[in-house]
C-alpha positions in Angstrom: 47.4 27.5 13.6 45.7 29.3 16.5 44.1 31.9 13.9 42.1 29.1 12.2 40.9 27.8 15.6 39.3 31.1 16.2 37.5 31.2 12.9 35.5 28.3 13.9 32.1 29.1 15.2 30.7 28.1 18.5 28.3 25.2 18.6 24.7 26.1 18.8 23.1 26.4 22.3 21.4 23.3 23.6 17.6 23.9 23.9 16.7 20.5 24.5 15.9 21.1 28.1 13.1 23.5 27.4 11.4 21.5 24.9 8.7 20.8 27.2 8.0 24.4 28.2 8.4 25.5 24.8 5.7 22.9 23.4 3.2 23.5 26.4 3.5 27.4 25.5 3.1 27.0 21.7 -0.2 24.7 22.6 -1.6 27.4 25.0 -0.8 29.8 22.2 -2.6 27.7 19.5 -5.7 27.0 21.8 -6.0 30.4 22.5 -5.6 31.8 18.9 -8.1 29.2 17.7 -10.6 30.6 20.7 -9.9 34.2 19.6 -11.1 33.5 16.2 -13.7 31.0 16.5 -15.6 32.3 19.8 -16.3 36.0 18.9 -17.5 35.1 15.5 -19.7 32.2 16.5 -21.0 34.1 19.5 -21.6 37.3 16.9 -24.2 35.3 14.7 -25.5 33.0 17.1 -26.6 35.8 19.4 -27.8 38.1 16.3 -30.2 35.3 15.0 -31.2 33.4 18.1 -31.1 35.5 21.0 -31.7 39.2 19.6 -33.8 38.6 16.6 -35.7 35.3 17.5 -36.2 35.2 21.2 -36.2 39.2 21.7 -37.9 40.2 18.6 -35.4 43.3 17.6 -34.8 44.5 14.2 -32.1 43.9 11.8 -30.2 46.8 12.7 -30.8 46.9 16.4 -29.6 43.1 16.3 -26.4 44.1 14.5 -25.2 46.6 17.4 -26.0 44.1 20.3 -24.5 41.1 18.6 -21.1 43.2 18.0 -21.2 44.2 21.7 -21.4 40.3 22.6 -18.4 39.4 20.4 -16.3 42.5 21.8 -17.0 41.3 25.3 -16.1 37.5 24.2 -12.8 39.0 22.6 -11.9 40.7 26.1 -12.8 37.6 27.9 -10.5 35.3 25.6 -7.9 38.0 26.3 -8.1 38.2 30.0 -8.2 34.3 30.1 -5.2 34.1 27.9 -3.3 36.6 30.5 -4.3 34.7 33.4 -3.1 31.3 32.1 0.1 32.7 30.7 1.0 34.6 34.2 0.0 31.3 36.3 2.2 29.3 33.5 5.3 31.5 34.0 4.8 31.7 37.8 4.8 28.0 38.0 7.8 27.5 36.0 9.7 29.9 38.5 8.4 28.2 41.4 9.5 24.9 39.5 12.8 26.4 38.7 13.8 27.6 42.1 13.1 24.4 44.0 16.1 23.0 41.9 
């Protein structure tokens, strides 16, 4: 009988206590994913058409180059914001966990 009791798998771990932090982390990740896709592309086309060609009167070739620089800077800003938010979220959870 003891042999059969060892073959029974252990119950799955209970992660219900972490649902709030998991959902918050997924919402943060989803927000920054959408921001990472939309912001650089939107800034690229908007700055190309309205800023560099319409306002500054640049040629088509020059506006491509400078609009790409704007898009790359936007990507870096979004990444920096994500790292900042993730860092503060982790330290906040660490502080809350230490008080218990």
